[in-house]
Structure formats: C-alpha cells, structure tokens
C-alpha positions in Angstrom: 5.9 32.9 44.8 8.3 35.1 42.9 11.9 34.7 43.5 14.4 37.2 42.5 18.1 36.9 42.0 19.5 40.5 41.8 23.1 41.2 41.4 25.5 43.9 40.7 24.9 44.1 36.9 22.0 41.7 36.3 18.4 40.9 37.5 16.7 37.6 37.2 13.1 36.8 38.2 11.5 33.4 38.5 7.7 32.8 39.0 7.8 29.5 41.1 4.8 27.1 41.7 3.9 25.6 44.8 5.8 22.4 43.7 8.9 24.3 43.0 8.7 24.3 39.3 9.5 27.5 37.5 6.6 28.5 35.6 7.9 31.7 34.0 11.0 33.8 34.1 12.7 37.0 33.0 16.1 38.6 33.0 17.4 42.1 32.3 20.6 44.0 32.9 19.0 46.2 35.6 21.5 45.0 38.3 21.8 47.3 41.5 24.3 49.5 39.7 22.0 50.0 36.8 19.0 51.3 39.0 18.9 55.1 38.8 18.4 57.0 42.1 18.0 53.7 43.9 14.5 53.3 42.6 14.5 49.7 43.6 10.9 49.3 44.4 9.8 50.9 41.1 12.3 48.9 39.2 11.0 45.6 40.8 7.4 46.4 39.9 8.5 47.3 36.5 10.0 44.0 36.0 7.4 41.6 37.7 4.2 43.6 37.3 2.4 41.1 35.3 3.0 38.4 37.7 1.7 40.6 40.5 -1.3 41.3 38.5 -2.0 37.4 38.3 -2.2 37.4 42.2 1.5 36.7 43.2 2.0 38.2 46.5 5.2 36.8 48.1 8.6 38.0 46.7 11.9 36.7 48.0 15.0 38.5 46.8 18.7 37.4 47.1 22.0 38.8 45.8 23.5 42.1 46.1 20.2 43.8 46.4 20.5 43.1 50.1 23.9 44.7 50.3 25.0 48.2 51.7 24.7 49.4 48.0 21.3 47.7 47.5 17.8 48.4 48.6 18.3 47.7 52.2 21.2 46.0 53.9 20.4 42.5 55.3 22.9 41.7 58.0 25.2 38.7 57.4 24.1 35.4 59.0 27.1 33.5 60.5 27.7 29.9 59.3 26.9 27.1 59.7 23.6 27.8 58.0 20.8 25.7 56.4 17.8 27.1 54.4 15.7 27.2 57.6 18.5 29.4 59.4 18.5 31.7 56.4 14.6 31.9 56.4 14.6 32.8 60.1 16.9 35.7 59.4 15.0 37.3 56.4 14.8 40.9 56.2 11.4 42.6 55.5 11.2 45.5 53.0 8.5 47.9 52.1 6.9 47.0 48.8 3.3 48.2 48.3 2.3 45.4 45.9 3.4 42.2 47.7 5.2 40.9 50.8 8.9 41.3 50.1 11.8 39.9 51.9 15.5 39.9 51.6 17.9 36.9 51.9 20.8 37.6 54.3 24.3 37.0 53.0 26.6 34.5 55.0 29.7 35.2 57.1 32.4 32.8 57.8 36.1 32.9 59.0 39.1 31.2 57.4 41.5 29.0 59.5 43.5 32.5 60.2 40.3 34.1 61.5 40.0 36.4 58.4 36.4 37.1 57.4 34.7 35.9 54.3 31.3 36.9 53.1 28.9 36.1 50.3 25.6 37.4 48.9 23.5 35.4 46.6 25.9 32.4 46.3 24.3 30.8 49.5 20.7 30.7 47.6 22.2 28.8 44.6 24.1 26.4 46.8 20.8 25.6 48.7 19.3 24.9 45.2 21.5 21.8 44.7 19.8 18.8 46.4 22.7 16.6 46.2 24.8 19.0 48.2 22.2 19.3 50.8 21.6 15.6 51.0 25.2 14.2 50.8 27.5 17.1 51.6 30.6 18.1 49.6 32.1 21.0 47.8 30.4 23.7 45.9 32.4 26.1 43.4 30.6 29.1 42.1 33.1 30.5 39.6 33.1 34.2 38.5 34.3 37.7 39.2 34.9 36.5 42.9 34.7 32.7 42.8 33.3 31.1 45.9 34.3 27.6 47.3 32.0 26.3 50.0 31.8 23.3 52.1 28.4 21.7 52.9 27.7 19.2 55.6 24.5 17.9 57.2 22.4 20.2 55.0 24.3 23.5 56.0 26.9 25.6 54.5 29.7 25.3 57.1 32.4 27.4 55.6 33.6 29.0 52.3 36.5 30.9 50.7 36.6 33.5 47.9 39.1 33.8 45.1 39.1 37.0 43.2 40.1 35.2 40.1 37.9 36.9 37.5 38.5 40.5 38.7 42.3 39.8 38.9 42.2 38.6 35.4 40.3 41.5 34.1 42.6 44.0 36.0 46.0 42.3 34.7 44.6 42.1 31.1 43.2 45.7 31.1 45.4 47.8 33.5 48.9 46.2 33.5 51.9 45.8 31.1 50.7 42.2 30.4 47.8 43.6 28.3 50.2 45.3 25.9 51.1 41.9 24.3 47.5 40.5 24.4 45.1 40.4 21.3 41.7 38.7 20.9 41.8 35.0 20.6 40.4 31.7 21.9 39.5 31.6 25.7 40.3 28.0 26.1 41.9 25.2 24.2 45.4 23.8 24.4 47.0 27.1 25.5 44.7 27.3 28.4 45.5 23.9 29.4 49.2 25.1 29.2 48.3 27.7 31.7 46.7 25.2 34.0 49.9 23.1 33.8 52.1 26.1 34.5 50.0 26.8 37.7 51.7 23.5 39.2 55.3 24.6 38.8 57.3 26.0 41.4 57.8 29.7 41.5 54.3 31.0 42.6 51.6 33.0 41.1 53.4 36.3 40.7 56.3 34.8 38.9 54.0 32.8 36.8 51.9 35.7 35.6 54.9 37.6 34.4 55.9 34.7 32.5 52.8 35.5 30.2 54.7 38.7 28.9 58.1 37.1 28.7 56.9 34.1 26.7 55.2 36.6 24.2 58.4 38.6 24.0 60.7 35.7 23.2 58.2 34.2 20.6 57.1 31.3 22.7 53.5 32.5 23.2 51.4 34.0 20.5 49.8 37.4 21.4 46.2 35.9 20.5 47.0 33.0 23.1 48.2 35.2 25.9 44.8 35.9 27.5 43.9 32.1 27.6 47.3 31.2 29.1 46.9 33.8 31.7 43.4 32.5 32.4 44.6 29.0 32.8 47.3 30.2 35.3 45.0 32.1 37.4 42.2 29.5 37.4 44.7 26.7 37.9 46.2 28.5 41.1 42.7 29.0 42.4 41.7 25.4 42.1 44.9 24.0 43.4 44.5 26.2 46.5 40.9 25.3 46.9 41.4 21.4 46.6 44.7 21.3 48.6 42.8 19.7 51.5 39.9 18.0 49.6 41.6 15.5 47.0 39.0 13.2 45.5 35.9 15.1 46.7 33.2 15.8 43.9 33.2 19.6 43.2 29.8 20.8 42.4 30.1 23.8 40.0 27.1 26.1 39.9 26.8 28.9 37.3 26.4 29.8 33.5 27.1 26.8 31.4 30.2 28.2 29.6 31.9 29.1 32.8 31.0 25.7 34.5 32.3 23.8 31.5 35.6 25.7 31.7 35.9 25.1 35.3 35.1 21.3 35.0 37.7 21.0 32.6 40.2 22.6 34.9 39.2 20.9 37.9 39.6 17.4 36.3 43.1 18.6 34.8 44.2 19.5 38.3 43.2 16.0 39.7 39.7 16.7 40.9 36.2 15.4 40.0 33.6 17.9 38.7 29.8 17.8 38.5 28.0 20.8 36.7 24.8 22.6 37.7 23.1 25.4 35.9 21.9 28.8 36.9 18.5 27.8 37.9 19.8 26.6 41.2 19.1 30.2 42.3 15.3 29.5 41.8 15.4 26.2 43.6 17.4 27.8 46.5 14.8 30.8 46.7 12.0 28.2 46.8 13.9 26.0 49.6 14.2 29.2 51.7 10.8 30.5 51.1 9.3 27.0 52.2 10.6 27.9 55.8 9.8 31.6 55.9 6.8 33.2 57.9 4.6 34.9 55.4 1.4 36.9 56.7 
C-alpha cells in the first residue's frame, strides 16, 4: 500500500510492505497550500506515479488533505477512537489510478465543552505501539501542538496549544520583535525561559518581560527569541501536565523538535520518550489493516 501524510505545507509518501516495513519514501514541499488550482489528483499521481506503475493500487491519505481546504472534506470522527474506528469512517475519493481513501480527523471536547479537532496527528499516535498497548500521553509539538490521552488502544481526548503560531506572531508582528536578533534557539537562555514560566504573574506578564529584560540589559537581543520560546513552551507543558504528574509523555515528530520538548518536559518535572516522524507510516498501516478494500 501507499501511505500519504499530506499537510498544509508539506507532502510525505511511504511505500509500505505487507509486513508494515517502509520500502521507499519521498517528500516534497507540495502541501495543500502549494497545489495550484486544487489539482490534488494530478499532484498525487506525479508524486507516486512510479509506485503505481509497479502495481500499488491502495492509497491511504491523512492530514490536511482531508480538510475543508483540501481535496475533499472527511467528516470528523468523535473520540474515543481506535484504528479500527477510523478505518470504518474512511472517505473514498475519486482517483483513476488506484483506490484512494481519506482518514477522518478526530473531534473531542474539553472539560468546559469547547471543541477540539485534529487532522493527521491521530495517524501518528496510532503509529506508536507502546501508546496503543499501554496507554499514556502523546505530545505532537509544532505550530499547533497536540496533547492526547490514549487508553485501551484508543485516543480518548486531546487538547491543542497554539504555541508555535503564537511564537511566530509575537516575534514577527509585535513590539517584542523589535529587540530580537538571530541567535541560538536553545541552551541556558531557553532554560531560563522555562524556569520563568513557573513564576507567578501569568503568560501575558511573562512575555512582556522579554522586551523589558532586553531594554535594561539583562537579556541580549540575540537571546530574546530563545527566552520567549522557553516561556511559551514552558506554559504549554505545565498546563498539559497539570493533571498528569509522573506520566511518561511520548513525543512524536521531527528529531530537533522532539529533543527540545523532551528537554523542556524533563525540566518541568515530566518524563519524556521520543518517537520520529515515521510514526505516520506505521499509523497509516495500522488503519489500512482494518479498512475494506475492493
């Protein structure tokens, strides 16, 4: 089968064997926002054409390709949800060269009844066997970081933290950016930001301190971005772990980001275990195993 992780800005494809091993892979910057005139079918064929020519006839796609801005909207599936539940809710799409199906996103609600949604992250979570077997917490850091709770082989709930997007907005579009210059993204100053996130005063007070500290000479302009990053990630992690002290957090994503979050989680009193981006391929395989193919 062919598994596709198709996001907003990137495209990844995996040729997956009957035993779940990755035989080949490819990636490109052709995320859904980079596909002209919504030519998703043509783009998919261009990307995976050689594999189709070798006889692959099943394609499973997850991520923003199934969103309202993607190829076809795949309705959200309410939690709790296991791979078999997701497989039963796949959406067929017209693709002349193979059977193609879209993975639905997941829908959950927080304790106050406010909706939470995800697309693509559920597939990566299903690709971590330890989570499905033993339960626990998954963290998928990024523009919109996801924290999910897994129990009995199912995703039972999750929460989103807009950490990455808020960092970019603060750095690029507020007065904080006026006193920031390029520098290291981690190190002791990042750790100082993490520590600051534990102080009284709250997030809004803490982030203004990034500017104030640079103005009085207590923080170098080349350190300001890392300090801000530490504050934001620290607040995210402390909120996410508030009711889960001591639980191992399975961090899924690109190595450089999982390493940063592992360091931050441990600094905030948690326990971290890292998993790479190939979890997406394993999750697509787990879902496809339950799907009905003609």
